[in-house]
C-alpha positions, 0 to 999 in steps of 0.5 A, spaced: 509 554 555 512 547 553 506 543 556 502 547 551 506 546 545 506 539 547 499 539 547 498 542 541 503 537 537 498 531 540 492 534 538 495 535 531 497 528 531 491 525 533 487 529 528 491 526 522 493 533 520 501 531 520 500 524 518 495 525 512 500 526 507 504 520 509 498 515 509 496 517 502 503 516 500 503 509 503 497 508 499 499 510 493 506 506 493 502 500 495 497 501 489 503 501 485 506 495 487 500 491 486 499 494 479 507 492 478 506 485 481 501 484 476 504 486 470 510 483 472 507 476 473 502 477 467 496 476 471 489 480 471 486 483 477 481 477 478 487 472 477 491 476 483 485 476 487 484 468 487 491 467 488 491 471 495 484 469 496 480 476 496 475 479 492 476 482 485 473 488 488 479 488 493 484 488 488 481 493 484 480 498 490 488 497 492 490 498 485 486 504 485 488 507 491 481 507 494 483 502 500 489 500 504 490 493 506 491 491 513 498 489 515 496 481 515 494 482 507 500 486 506 504 481 509 500 475 504 501 480 498 509 481 499 510 473 501 506 472 494 510 476 490 517 474 494 515 467 492 514 468 485 520 472 484 517 479 483 523 484 484 520 491 486 527 494 485 526 494 478 519 498 480 523 503 484 528 505 477 521 505 473 518 511 478 525 515 477 
């Protein structure tokens, strides 16, 4: 019985049944960070794209939750924001 339950849990996880909400929440949070950072810095999507060495379309997709950047791109974005003093604590207050 325990083995069957464990197998069902593994199947659900592999089918993304459980993780869909989590992935969507992360995508939405990242898109909010992109928009927030741009607004704080007073730059356009195109200017942010140039600064991060990605296309305008990539920034647009990130900001509109169409795609989620890979881990390396997220790290580059976070380093860019840190270097320019973007404080995401303020964003958390705005979302409440």
